[in-house]
N, C-alpha and C positions, 0 to 999 in steps of 0.2 A: 504494501499497499506504499503510497505517497502521501508525505506530510508538509507539503509544500504543493502549490498552484500556479501558476501564472498565468496571467490573462492583461492582455495587449485595451484598455482604457484612454476615450478619446482625451487632452491632455482641456483641463477646464480652462475655459474661455471669460474673460472678464472687457465686456463691450467698452467701446469710445464712449466717455463723459459717464460711467456708471464709478463705483466703487466695488470691489468684492468680501463680505464680510467672510470669515473662517469662523465653522465652530468646530472646533473637534471634541470627536468620544473619547481618542484614548490620551493617555497620557497621563501626570502625576496630578493629584486635585490640584484646581487652579485657585491661586488665592488674587484676590479682588485688587484692582489696581487703581479702581477710581478717585479710592476717598471718599469721607463718610458724607458729605455735601449730593454724591450724586446718587438718586433714587430708583432709578429705570433699569437698573439689574448691575450682574455680575462684571467686566470686565477681565479679563486676564493676559498671561503675558504669552507669545510664541513659545511652543510647546508644552504648554500643558492643557489642562479638559474644562472646556469652556466654549468662549466668545470673546476671539484672541482680539484685544484692543487696537494692534495695526491692521486698517484697510488696506486689501490688493490693488497696484493700479492695475488700468490696463494692461491686459495682455492672456500671454497663456502661461500656463503653469502645471505645472504636474503634480498631480495632487491626487492623493488617492479617494477613489468614493467610500470607499466603507470605513475608512480611517477618522475623514471629516468632510463636511459639507461647506460648500460657497452660495451665499444669497447672493444677488448683483441688485442693486438699489443707482438710482440716479440722484446723487447729495442735491440737500437740497439749493447752497449756490451752483448749481449747472441744472438744473429746475427754473431760478431765478435768469441765468444765460439764456437757455433754449426762450421762456418765454417775452424776453425782450426780444430776441431776434427772431421770433415769427409776428412779434407787431412788427417788426422793423420792415421786413417782408410783405408784409398785408398792405402796412401802409405804401408803399414803395409801388404796388402792383395797383393798389389804387387811385395817386393820383397819376398812374402810368410812367413810372420812371424806367428806364431800359434797363438792360442786365447788367450792365455795367454798375450804372449808378447800385444796384442789389446788393452786387457782390463788394461795393465798398461801401457800403454798411454792413454786413456781415464783416468785412475784416475791421471793419472800426468796433463789435459789438462784441466777438471772439479776442 
């Protein structure tokens, strides 16, 4: 009988304009690093069991899906930027600006 199995899985992808929150199911018991004032849950250091305090930037990561879960979110700052960008594009189309002027607006916002 085999004591080890090897399987190939897709790399974990965090899309552009998102962050990945890592939830570890294995590791030593995590100690909360947020302090007494943070009352919304416990965040732990990397390598400990629990929700990791350091998010993942956009990209691909070799993470074992059996031991860790990655949940992607658009950060609040990102939502505000996208909202502003869409508003500028909508206004530009409404007043009949050409594509070059819309691109200039996108560059200013981004």
